[in-house]
N, C-alpha and C positions, 0 to 999 in steps of 0.2 A: 598518578593523574586523577584529579577530582572530576566527578561527573557534573553535567549541566542539566538541571531540572527543566529550564525552558526549552533546551534542545530536545530533550526526551519527549516533552509534551508536544512539541512541533512535529516530531517524527511520528508520534502516535496519531496526531490529527491527519497527517499525510497518509498513514496506513488506513485510516477510516475512509478517506476519499478514494484511495486505491481499491478498497474492499467494495465500495459502492459501485465503482466502475466495473469491477469483476462481475458482480451480480448482474449489472446492466447488460454486459456483453454476453453473459451466459444465457440470459433469458429473453432479450429483446432482439427482434429482427431489425437491423438498422444498416445504414450506409455511412454512419459517422466514422471518421478516420479511415475510410476505405471508399474506393470508387466502385461503381456498378450497382446492381440491384440490391435491395435490402435483404439481408440474410444474417444468420448467427455467425459471429466472428470468434471462433474458438481460439485462434492464435492471439487475438487481442486480449481475450479473457485470461488466457494462461499467463501472458506477460504481466497483466495487472495483478494476478494472483501472486506471481513471483515477487513483484514490487511490494505488495502488501507484506509478505513474509520478511523481505529484506528490511523494510521500514520498522517492523516490530522488533526484529533482531537488533537493528542499529539503536533503537530506543532503549533496549535492554542494556546495551553497552554504554549508552550516553547517560543513563540515570545515575544520580549520586548513590554511592554505596555507603552502608552504615559503617561507622568507625568501630572497630573492635577494641575493646578495652583490655 
């Protein structure tokens, strides 16, 4: 199966967005995606960290591989 360069780039772009969300939730006190008073949301940050890693791994599998001669 051949890889798809556009899919790999899209997955990397998604990984960057997830990484930004990870940093946001680790550093900012907020109540986005949660109810209640603003606070650090460790669970959200960890979920976005895992999504970042999965997107990078998926991009590695989706990229075109060099043809061996």
